[in-house]
C-alpha angles and dihedrals in degrees: 000000000000118000110243125196122237095249091054092049094046091047091053091048093049093045091049092047092049089049094056097030110030112205096038097102093104098056116127121242092254095049113128106246095211098047107028098034089038094231121162123193092280091048091052090052089049089050091050094049090051091049092047091051092048095047097032094231141108118247115209121228090243090063090053094047091058097042116077097153138048088253093049093049092046092052092047091052093045090052089048093053098039095254123135114273 
């Protein structure tokens, strides 16, 4: 897998989140995705598919289960791709 830098990963997450939940661009990195972005389980899957398309990778379910925030998701993807968390 290609190593991605944190800025690229965070940008992809934020763009994907804004695509499925307009108005979420200003969320902090520690914002709870389920509560503050108002994502249900289908919304989370939509978010993951958007991120996967933007970064051209597959995100395992285990990475999602551990990531409840933008920062957590960014760190999980970075670890997955060999980038620095």
